[in-house]
C-alpha positions in Angstrom: 18.0 41.9 15.5 19.0 45.5 17.0 18.5 48.8 15.5 18.9 52.1 16.2 20.3 55.9 14.8 23.7 57.8 14.9 25.1 60.6 13.7 28.0 61.6 11.7 29.6 64.3 13.7 33.5 63.4 12.3 34.1 66.6 10.2 35.5 65.0 7.0 32.4 62.4 6.9 32.0 58.6 5.7 35.0 59.0 3.7 37.7 56.9 2.8 40.1 56.3 6.2 36.5 56.1 8.3 35.0 54.3 6.0 37.3 51.9 6.1 37.7 51.7 9.4 34.2 50.9 9.8 34.5 47.6 7.7 37.3 46.4 9.5 35.5 46.3 12.6 32.3 44.8 10.8 34.5 42.0 9.5 35.8 41.3 13.4 31.6 40.1 13.9 29.7 37.4 12.1 26.4 39.5 12.4 25.0 41.1 9.3 25.5 45.0 9.9 23.7 47.1 7.7 23.0 51.6 7.9 20.7 53.2 5.9 20.7 56.9 5.1 17.5 58.1 6.9 17.3 61.0 4.5 16.8 58.6 1.4 16.5 55.1 0.0 20.3 54.6 0.4 22.0 51.8 2.3 25.1 49.6 2.8 26.6 46.3 4.0 28.7 47.3 6.1 31.4 44.8 5.5 31.5 46.4 2.4 33.6 49.5 1.4 32.4 50.5 -2.0 28.7 49.9 -0.3 29.9 52.4 2.9 31.3 54.8 0.1 28.5 54.9 -2.0 26.2 55.9 1.0 28.0 59.6 0.2 27.6 60.6 4.2 28.7 64.3 5.1 28.8 65.0 8.6 25.3 65.7 10.3 24.2 62.9 8.2 21.6 60.4 10.5 22.1 56.9 9.4 20.4 54.0 10.7 21.9 50.9 11.9 20.7 47.0 11.7 22.3 44.4 12.7 21.3 40.8 13.0 23.4 37.7 14.1 24.7 35.6 16.7 27.2 38.3 18.2 24.7 41.5 17.6 24.7 43.4 21.2 28.9 43.5 20.8 28.8 44.5 17.1 26.2 46.9 17.7 27.7 47.9 20.4 31.1 48.6 18.7 29.9 50.4 15.7 27.9 52.9 17.8 31.0 53.7 19.5 32.9 54.0 16.6 30.5 56.2 14.8 30.4 58.5 18.8 34.2 58.7 19.0 33.9 60.4 14.8 36.5 57.9 14.1 39.1 59.5 15.7 38.5 62.4 14.3 37.5 64.7 16.8 
């Protein structure tokens, strides 16, 4: 299992378009990808759009990322890169 934390840096936060990008990306991997809000008990399966949107993560939110599975390194790197790039919005 790999884990780390990311900060939501895009101005609109983890809104519908950004969440859809994340879900599409996560769907390419077999690994389980879980997001958890650092400041609450909220968590989400990154392959579920409703679950990701329920995090209600505005700009500045710190999310803990956990990836577990046969392709975890590739999945982890891809998710971290998507967040670092601000979902193409910055």
